[in-house]
Structures are given as C-alpha cells and as structure tokens.
C-alpha positions in Angstrom: -1.9 16.0 -0.4 -4.6 13.5 -1.1 -4.4 10.1 0.6 -5.9 6.9 -0.8 -7.3 4.5 1.8 -8.6 1.0 1.2 -11.4 -0.7 3.1 -12.6 -4.3 3.2 -14.7 -6.7 5.2 -11.7 -8.6 6.3 -7.9 -8.7 6.1 -6.0 -12.0 6.3 -2.5 -12.3 4.9 -2.4 -14.7 2.0 -6.0 -14.3 0.7 -6.6 -12.8 -2.7 -8.3 -9.6 -1.5 -5.7 -8.9 1.2 -2.9 -9.5 -1.3 -4.5 -7.2 -3.8 -4.8 -4.5 -1.1 -1.1 -4.8 -0.4 -0.2 -4.6 -4.1 -2.3 -1.5 -4.6 -0.8 0.1 -1.5 2.7 -0.7 -2.8 1.9 0.7 -6.2 0.5 3.9 -4.7 3.6 4.3 -2.6 5.7 4.3 -5.7 3.7 7.3 -6.9 4.2 8.9 -3.4 0.6 8.6 -2.3 0.0 7.9 1.3 -2.8 5.7 2.6 -3.8 3.0 5.0 -5.7 -0.2 4.9 -8.8 -0.5 7.1 -10.9 -3.6 7.8 -13.8 -4.8 9.9 -12.1 -8.1 10.7 -8.3 -8.5 10.9 -7.2 -12.1 10.9 -3.7 -11.9 12.3 -3.7 -9.8 15.5 0.0 -8.7 15.0 -0.7 -6.8 11.8 0.1 -3.3 12.8 -0.3 -1.9 9.3 -4.0 -2.8 9.1 -6.4 -0.7 11.2 -10.0 -1.2 12.3 -12.2 0.7 9.9 -13.8 2.8 12.7 -10.5 4.4 13.4 -10.4 6.2 10.0 -10.3 9.9 10.4 -12.2 11.3 7.5 -11.0 14.0 5.2 -12.8 15.3 2.1 -9.5 15.2 0.3 -9.1 11.4 0.7 -10.0 8.9 -2.0 -11.6 5.7 -0.6 -11.3 2.3 -2.2 -13.8 -0.4 -1.1 -13.2 -4.1 -1.9 -16.5 -5.9 -2.0 -17.0 -9.6 -1.7 -19.4 -10.1 1.3 -21.6 -8.0 3.5 -19.7 -5.7 5.8 -20.5 -2.8 8.1 -17.7 -1.0 6.3 -20.1 -0.2 3.4 -22.5 1.7 5.5 -19.6 3.5 7.2 -18.2 4.6 3.9 -21.6 5.9 2.7 -21.5 8.6 5.3 -18.5 10.3 3.6 -18.5 12.7 0.6 -15.0 11.7 -0.5 -14.5 10.1 -3.9 -15.2 6.4 -3.7 -13.9 3.5 -5.8 -15.5 0.1 -5.8 -13.2 -3.0 -6.5 -15.5 -5.9 -7.0 -14.0 -9.3 -6.1 -17.2 -11.4 -6.6 -19.7 -12.6 -4.0 -19.9 -16.4 -3.7 -23.5 -17.6 -4.1 -24.9 -18.0 -0.6 -26.6 -21.4 -1.3 -23.2 -23.0 -1.3 -23.0 -22.4 2.4 -26.6 -22.9 3.5 -26.1 -26.5 4.7 -22.8 -25.8 6.4 -22.6 -22.2 7.8 -25.8 -20.2 8.1 -24.0 -17.0 9.2 -21.7 -17.2 6.2 -24.7 -17.9 3.9 -26.5 -14.8 5.4 -23.5 -12.5 4.9 -23.0 -13.6 1.3 -26.7 -13.2 0.5 -26.7 -9.7 2.1 -23.5 -8.9 0.2 -25.2 -9.8 -3.1 -28.3 -7.7 -2.2 -26.1 -4.7 -1.3 -24.2 -5.0 -4.6 -27.5 -4.5 -6.5 -27.9 -1.2 -4.6 -24.4 0.1 -5.1 -24.8 1.2 -8.7 -24.7 4.9 -8.2 -22.8 5.0 -4.9 -19.3 4.9 -6.4 -17.4 7.3 -8.6 -15.3 4.6 -10.2 -15.9 0.8 -10.5 -13.4 -2.0 -11.1 -13.9 -5.7 -11.3 -11.1 -8.2 -10.9 -12.2 -10.3 -13.9 -14.2 -10.2 -17.1 -16.8 -12.4 -15.5 -17.2 -10.0 -12.6 -17.3 -7.1 -15.0 -20.2 -8.7 -16.9 -22.0 -9.4 -13.6 -21.8 -5.7 -12.7 -22.9 -4.6 -16.1 -25.9 -6.9 -15.9 -26.8 -5.1 -12.6 -26.7 -1.8 -14.4 -23.2 -0.6 -13.5 -21.6 1.5 -16.3 -18.0 2.1 -17.2 -16.7 -0.9 -15.3 -13.0 -1.4 -15.8 -11.0 -4.6 -15.1 -8.3 -4.4 -12.4 -7.0 -8.0 -12.3 -5.6 -9.5 -9.1 -1.8 -9.4 -9.1 0.5 -11.6 -7.1 4.2 -11.3 -6.7 5.6 -14.9 -6.8 9.1 -13.6 -6.6 8.5 -12.1 -3.2 6.7 -15.3 -2.0 9.2 -17.8 -3.4 12.5 -15.9 -4.1 14.8 -18.9 -4.4 13.0 -21.1 -6.9 15.5 -22.3 -9.5 14.8 -23.5 -13.0 14.9 -27.2 -13.3 17.8 -28.5 -15.5 15.7 -31.3 -16.8 13.0 -30.8 -19.4 9.5 -32.1 -19.1 8.9 -34.6 -21.8 5.3 -35.5 -21.0 2.6 -34.1 -18.8 -0.3 -36.2 -17.5 -3.3 -34.7 -15.9 
C-alpha cells in the first residue's frame, strides 16, 4: 500500500504549518493511508511522532508532501527521490523584514524564495494555502495550483468553551 509522508523545515506544535501537517495526517488516517511526518528541525524534543528527515526510508510507492516556507535541506533531500511529490506552499516571509534583527533568518528566507522560483517543474501537484499564495506561485510560472487552506480544530484546542448567555450589544475596535 502507498504511504503518504510529509516533510518540512521545522515542526513545532502550535505553529500553522505543524498544525496543518497534523490535520493532513489525521485526514489521511481516516482513509487508511499510513504516513509519517519528517522535519529538519523538531522544536519539542519529546515529540516521538515527528522524525528527522534523514531517517526516511525511501520507497518508490510513497507519495511525498513538502511544506515550503523557508530554505531547508529537506528540499535537496527530496529531489533525489523519484516518488510523486506534492508541494504545499505556505508563503515565504520577505527576507528584508529580518535583515536588521536576524541575519541567519534573513538568509534562510531569501534562499527559500530563490528556491521557490526553481521548483516550478519539480512537483507533480502544487497547493497554496491561500489565494494570495496561489497568485504568487502563478506569477512564478506554476500551473494548476490548487488552494488547500489551513485548517484548525478549535474544538480540540478549547473543548469546554460555552456560549455566553448575554448578547453583545456594541462592539468597539
């Protein structure tokens, strides 16, 4: 049976990309697909369900999802496989926002944007998490970009929120 594995530059519980990876994994499990999450950097050391990307044992039957938002060695690692590849583009923050504060982050973002321009024909399927990101990819020459919005299960995060009995009469912003 085919397995569907996901890869990213980093995994940290609570961030949008990590949450999206968990949601995708859960949906795939509902359809009885097996698959693991692999990352270059793992934020919480006690996460046993996230594996270092270099531990992936390749199989030509696997489908590989790559979540792109910043430069990562994972991208070069995935290029060596002939398995079907799926890009999920989460946006790359413009590097100049970090130039005065964090040169390493600025470099990783700049390189991530440069890599994005070269990914056009490296993936079999391409998704963007928003219309804005879809338009960005299309401007770079990507074709057939579909939108796969970020999902978030509030009920799992805040299961005991009760509706207020009082009604809001005015809202000031």
